[in-house]
Structures are given as structure tokens and as C-alpha cells.
C-alpha positions as CSV (number, residue, x, y, z in Angstrom):
1,X,3.3,17.9,7.8
2,X,6.6,16.7,5.7
3,X,8.4,17.4,9.5
4,X,6.1,14.8,10.7
5,X,6.6,12.6,8.0
6,X,10.7,13.1,8.3
7,X,10.6,12.4,11.7
8,X,8.8,9.2,11.7
9,X,11.0,7.9,8.8
10,X,13.7,8.8,11.1
11,X,11.9,6.3,14.0
12,X,11.5,3.9,11.4
13,X,14.8,3.8,10.3
14,X,16.0,3.8,14.2
15,X,13.9,0.4,14.7
16,X,10.9,2.4,16.8
17,X,8.4,1.3,13.9
18,X,5.3,1.5,17.0
19,X,6.1,5.2,17.5
20,X,6.5,6.3,13.5
21,X,3.4,4.5,13.0
22,X,1.4,6.2,16.0
23,X,2.6,9.7,14.8
24,X,1.4,9.2,11.5
25,X,-1.7,7.5,12.4
26,X,-2.7,10.2,14.8
27,X,-2.3,13.1,12.8
28,X,-5.5,15.0,12.1
29,X,-5.0,16.7,9.3
30,X,-5.1,14.9,5.6
31,X,-1.6,13.4,5.4
32,X,-1.7,11.0,2.1
33,X,-0.8,13.5,-0.5
34,X,2.4,14.2,1.8
35,X,3.1,10.6,1.9
36,X,3.0,10.2,-1.7
37,X,5.8,12.8,-1.9
38,X,7.8,11.2,0.6
39,X,6.9,7.7,-1.1
40,X,8.3,9.1,-4.3
41,X,11.6,10.5,-3.2
42,X,12.4,7.5,-0.4
43,X,15.3,5.2,-2.3
44,X,14.8,2.2,0.6
45,X,12.2,-0.1,0.0
46,X,10.9,-0.6,3.2
47,X,10.6,2.8,4.0
48,X,8.5,2.9,0.8
49,X,6.6,0.0,2.5
50,X,6.2,1.4,5.3
51,X,4.7,4.5,3.5
52,X,2.3,2.7,2.1
53,X,0.8,0.8,4.8
54,X,0.1,4.4,6.7
55,X,-1.7,5.5,3.5
56,X,-4.2,2.7,3.6
57,X,-4.3,2.4,7.2
58,X,-5.6,6.3,7.4
59,X,-8.1,5.3,4.5
60,X,-7.8,8.6,3.0
61,X,-9.3,10.3,-0.2
62,X,-5.5,9.7,-1.7
63,X,-5.0,6.7,0.0
64,X,-5.6,4.4,-3.1
65,X,-3.5,6.3,-5.4
66,X,-0.5,5.6,-3.5
67,X,-1.6,1.9,-3.5
68,X,-2.3,1.9,-7.2
69,X,1.8,3.5,-7.4
70,X,3.2,1.2,-5.1
71,X,1.3,-1.9,-6.9
72,X,3.8,-0.8,-9.8
73,X,6.9,-0.6,-7.3
74,X,10.1,-3.3,-8.3
75,X,10.1,-4.4,-4.6
76,X,8.4,-6.9,-3.0
77,X,7.9,-5.6,0.2
78,X,6.3,-2.4,-1.1
79,X,3.7,-4.2,-3.4
80,X,2.9,-6.9,-0.6
81,X,2.1,-3.7,1.7
82,X,0.3,-2.3,-1.3
83,X,-2.1,-5.4,-1.7
84,X,-2.5,-5.4,2.0
85,X,-4.0,-2.3,1.1
86,X,-6.1,-3.4,-1.5
87,X,-7.6,-5.8,0.3
88,X,-8.7,-3.7,3.2
89,X,-9.7,-0.8,0.9
90,X,-12.1,-3.5,-0.4
91,X,-14.4,-2.2,-3.5
92,X,-15.2,-2.6,-7.1
93,X,-12.5,-0.2,-8.3
94,X,-9.8,-2.0,-6.0
95,X,-11.1,-5.5,-7.7
96,X,-10.9,-3.8,-11.3
97,X,-7.6,-2.1,-10.6
98,X,-6.2,-6.2,-9.4
99,X,-7.5,-7.6,-12.3
100,X,-6.0,-5.4,-14.6
101,X,-2.7,-6.5,-13.4
102,X,-2.7,-10.2,-13.8
103,X,-0.8,-9.9,-16.6
104,X,2.0,-7.8,-15.3
105,X,5.3,-8.9,-15.6
106,X,8.3,-8.3,-13.7
107,X,12.0,-8.2,-13.4
108,X,12.6,-11.9,-13.7
109,X,10.1,-14.9,-14.0
110,X,10.1,-15.9,-10.2
111,X,9.1,-12.4,-9.3
112,X,6.4,-12.4,-12.1
113,X,5.2,-15.6,-10.8
114,X,5.1,-14.6,-7.2
115,X,3.4,-11.0,-8.1
116,X,0.8,-12.9,-10.4
117,X,-0.1,-15.3,-7.7
118,X,-0.2,-12.9,-4.8
119,X,-2.9,-10.9,-7.4
120,X,-5.0,-13.7,-7.8
121,X,-5.1,-14.3,-3.9
122,X,-6.1,-10.9,-3.4
123,X,-8.7,-11.0,-6.3
124,X,-10.0,-14.4,-4.3
125,X,-10.5,-12.4,-1.0
126,X,-11.6,-8.7,-2.0
127,X,-14.3,-10.7,-4.3
128,X,-15.4,-12.7,-1.5
129,X,-15.2,-9.1,0.7
130,X,-17.3,-7.4,-1.9
131,X,-20.0,-10.6,-2.3
132,X,-20.2,-10.8,1.6
133,X,-21.2,-7.1,1.8
134,X,-23.8,-8.0,-1.3
135,X,-25.9,-10.6,1.0
136,X,-29.0,-9.2,2.8
């Protein structure tokens, strides 16, 4: 499994995003635990964001765990990818998680403000999706 992730990251770095994504999205075995390990070892923020996207698009049992971890990443592209996943996997748990991050601080005031605005937008969107799914 790790070999697929390594090969996909090589393709991603070479600019072949589509092949990298297709390989990981079409893998039949559970992948997210290995993606979490790769995420933690990855220094490049764009590659971490890519791994987060794969995790939430796969919608496996551990996808939420990587989203939670990525929401605390200092790199904006990583937490943006995690927010996309939080919205895509809209649930009461995801809504509670987003609400718990409302007051989260970042490295500088401008980034903190951007993060908080994005969190509020995601909360509104997930809440709207949740309300829509509760209608008869």
C-alpha cells in the first residue's frame, strides 16, 4: 500500500495530478491509515493537501481522523483541503468539530482571521446540508 502512495506522490510532484489521484482513488484496499502515516511524514504542504483530498474523497472509516489532523495544519492549502472534506462529509460530528475550531488561533492575525472566516462559512454550509437532509 505504501508503494502506491509513494508512486502517486512522485506522479503528483511531477505534475501528473490526474494519474496520482486516479491510482489512489481506485485502490480497492483500505488506504486512509497509510495516508495518515504519509501525511505525518510529508514535509511539502501541497503534497499533504493532496493526501487529505484523497482521504476525504475515499470516505473510509478513518477519513475523518485525517481531516481533524489537517485542520490543525499550519499550511493554508492543507486546512483548506480539510475544510473541503468536512463539507463533503457533512455530519453532526463534523459540524461539532467545525464549531469547536471557531476560536482557533493561527501563526499570525491575518491567517487567524482567514481561518475563522473559512470555518464560519463551512459551518453555515454543513448546517445547511444537515437541515436539508432533515426535511421530509
